[in-house]
N, C-alpha and C positions, 0 to 999 in steps of 0.2 A: 504494500500500500504506500502510495507516494505521500510526500509531505503535505501537498495541497488537499489531498483526500482526507488525511488525518485532521487537518485544520477544519475542513468542512464538516466532518463527522463530529468533532468536538463542539463546533459551533451549533450544530443541530441539537445535540443533547443538552447543551447549555440553554438554548432558547426553549427547548421543550420543558426543562426544569422550571424556568421562570414562568412559562405559561401555566403550568400546573400549580405553581406557587400562587400566581395571581387568582386562579379559580378557588384555591383553598381560602385565601384571605377574603374572597367575595362571599363565601358561604354565609357568615352572619348577616351581611347586608341583604342577600337574597332571601334569607330566612325571615328577616324583619319585613321585607317587601311582600313576601307571600302571606304572612300573618295579617298585614295591613289590609289585604284584599279578601280576607276570609270572613265568612259570616258566622263561623263557629267561635265561641269564646274559649278556645283551648290553646294554651301555649305549647304544650307537648302532647303528641298523640302517636299511637303506634302506626297509623296509616298516613303519616304526614307526607305531603308532596309539595314541591316548590310551585306547582300550579294548583291553586285552591280548587277544591271540588265545588264549593258554593261561593263563587266569585260575586263580590258586591262592592259598591262604591259608597255605601252608607257610612263607613268609618271615616272616609275623607270628607264627606258632607258634614259630619259632626265636628270635624276639626276646623273646617273653614267657616262653618256657620256658628260655631261656638264662640261666644263673646270673650271668654277667658283666654283662650289660646291666641286669638288674634290680638288681644290686648298685650299679652306677653311678647308676641312678635313685634308689635309696634314699639314697646319699651326697649327691646333688644336692638332694633334698627336705630333708634335715636341714640342709644348709648354707643353703638358700634361706629356709626357715621361720625358722630361728634368726636369720639376718641381718636379715630383715624385722622380726621382733619387737624385736631389740635396737636397730636403727637408729631405728625409730619411738619406742621407749621413751626413747631419748636425745634425739632430734631434736625431737619435738613439744613437750615442756615447755621446751626451750631456745628453740625458735622463738617460743613464746608470750611468754617473758621478753624476747627481743630486740624483739618487736613492741610490747609494752605498757610496758616499763620503759625509762627513760632514765638511764643510769649512765655514769660516766667510762670511756673506752676502748671504748665500744660499737661505734662505727664502725670503729675500728682492728681490733677482733677480727673483725668481719664481713669486712673487707678481707683480713685474714690467712687467713680460712677460704676465701675465693674463690681466693686465691693458691695455697693448698695443694691445692685441688680442681683447679686448672688445671695443676698440675705433672704432667708425663708419667709415667704409671705405670711404664713400662719403665726410667726413670732412677732410680726409687726402689727397684728390685728388690733390688739388692745391700745397701742400707742396711736394708731390712726383713728380709732374710735374716740379717744380722749381729745384728739385735735378737731375732729369734725363735729362732735356734740355741742360744744359752746357756740359754734358757728351756725347751728341749726341745719346742718347738712346731712344728718343721719335720717334715713328714710326719705331721701330726696335724690333725684337723679343727678343733680349737679355734684353732690358729694362723691357719688360713684364714678362719675366722669373724671373728677379731679384725681381720684385714686388710680383709675385706669391710665390716665394720661401720664401721671408721674411714674407709673410702673413701666409703660411701654415706650416712653420717650427715650429712656436710656438705651433700650434695645434698638430703637430706630436710629439713634445717633451713631451707635457703633456699627451697625450694618451699612448705613449710607456713607459713613466716614471711610470704611474699607473700600467702598466703590470709588469714592472721590480720589483716594490714594492711587488708584490704577489709571486715572485720567492724566495723561502727560501735561505738565504745566506749560510745555512749549506751545501747545495749542492756544492757551490763554494769552501767552506772551505775543504770539503772532497776531491775535485779534487786537490786542492793545496797540501794537505797532501800526495796524491798519486804522486806528482811530477810535476803536470801541472803548466805551467807559467800563468801569468795573461792574456796574449793574448790567450793562448789555452783555458783557462776557458771561456773567452768571446765568442770566435769563435765556440768552439765545444760543449759548454754546454748552455750558456746563450742565444745565438742567436737561436739555434733550439727550445728552450723552448718558446722564445718570438716570434716565427714565426707567430702565429695567429694575434697578435697585430700589427706586422709590415705589414703584408699583408692587414689587414683591414685599417690601417692608410694610406697606399699607395692607396688603393681603394677610400677612402674618399677624398684624395688630387686629384686623377684623376677625380672624379665626379665634384669637385669644379671647376677645370680648364676647364673641358669639357663644363660646363654650365655657366661659368662666362661671364658677359655681360658688366658691367660698365667700368672696367679697359680696356677691349678689345676695346671698341668703343672710349675710350679717348686717349689711347696711341698707337693704331694702326689704321691708316686711309688709305683709298684707298682700292678698291675692291680686289686687289691682296694680301693684308695683312689681310683681314678679318679672324676671327675665325668662327666656326660654329654658335655660338650664334649670333654674329653680322651679319653674312652673311644671316642666315635664317630670321632675322628680316628685313634686306634689301630686301630679296627675296619676302617677304610678303607685304612690304610697298611701293615698288617702281615699277619697270618695269614689274614684274610678279605678281602683286597683284591680277590680275584677274584669275590667274591659281591656284586655291585652291588645286586641286588634286596633282599638282607638289609640292606645298608647303607641303602637307600632306605626300607625298612619301619621300621627303627630310627629314622631321622630323622623320619619322619611320626609315629610313635608318641610320641616324646618331645616333640613340638611340641604335641600335643593338650591336655595339662593347662594349659599357659599360654594356649593359644587359648581354651579353655573359660572360664578365669578372666577373660580379657580381655573376652569377650562378656558375661559376667555383670556386669562393672564398666563396661560401655560407656556407660551413662547418666551416669556421673560423670566421664567423660573430658574433655568440653568445659569444664565449669565448673571442674574440678579443675586443669587445665593452664593455662587462660587467666587465671583469677583469681589463680593462684599466681605468674604471671609479670608482673603489672601493676606492683607496687610492690617496691622493694628496700630 
């Protein structure tokens, strides 16, 4: 057997392995999808099939027509969009300054930011509560947005800074020689080049806020203030714990927006993540 044939055979088995692995990882998702279309209120059964025997859309009707779930969805959208906008607004200019400027205390500040980001969130819960309570921000979306922004701005800064470090400064110098101002260099040259990193960073912040549970259940109480993560847990654990198809339908439905956004941004994922993690 020749060398090329061995390489092709090895590549065939490698691709086959990853295809099988993909199907294995999809089993829980397919299972939840099947349960969401099932008319039977059974989570496990001996005659289970990925194609429901009694196919129905009533579970999804209950999800989209139910006031509570759509309220949770609206709360999460407000928190996610606002956090993404504020985090990027704060982090991108700061990342550019840390990448291009050399000033006293620069490395110390970056190390402190890494240390703060590495601090376990559960240990800071009491301190954050003591800070937000006198300001009247407990059980208020503004307080949670402040917590999320402070948490994710550090991650956004580091990820975008790493990408700014990969952009040659000669491009900016050439633009300045042609008469461009510093603001024009940033807006017309640097920002378009850094678009993959900014998009991916925003997507990561969105996913974090969309799935975050601990802060949401601590600082927002009451069914009307629930986020999707907190609401779905309450949906499964309390009054609708017996309705697994409705819970599965809600889980699938709330995952679709992030999944769609992820696929739309997929072309930016490789360059945005790898280049952002090369330099520190």
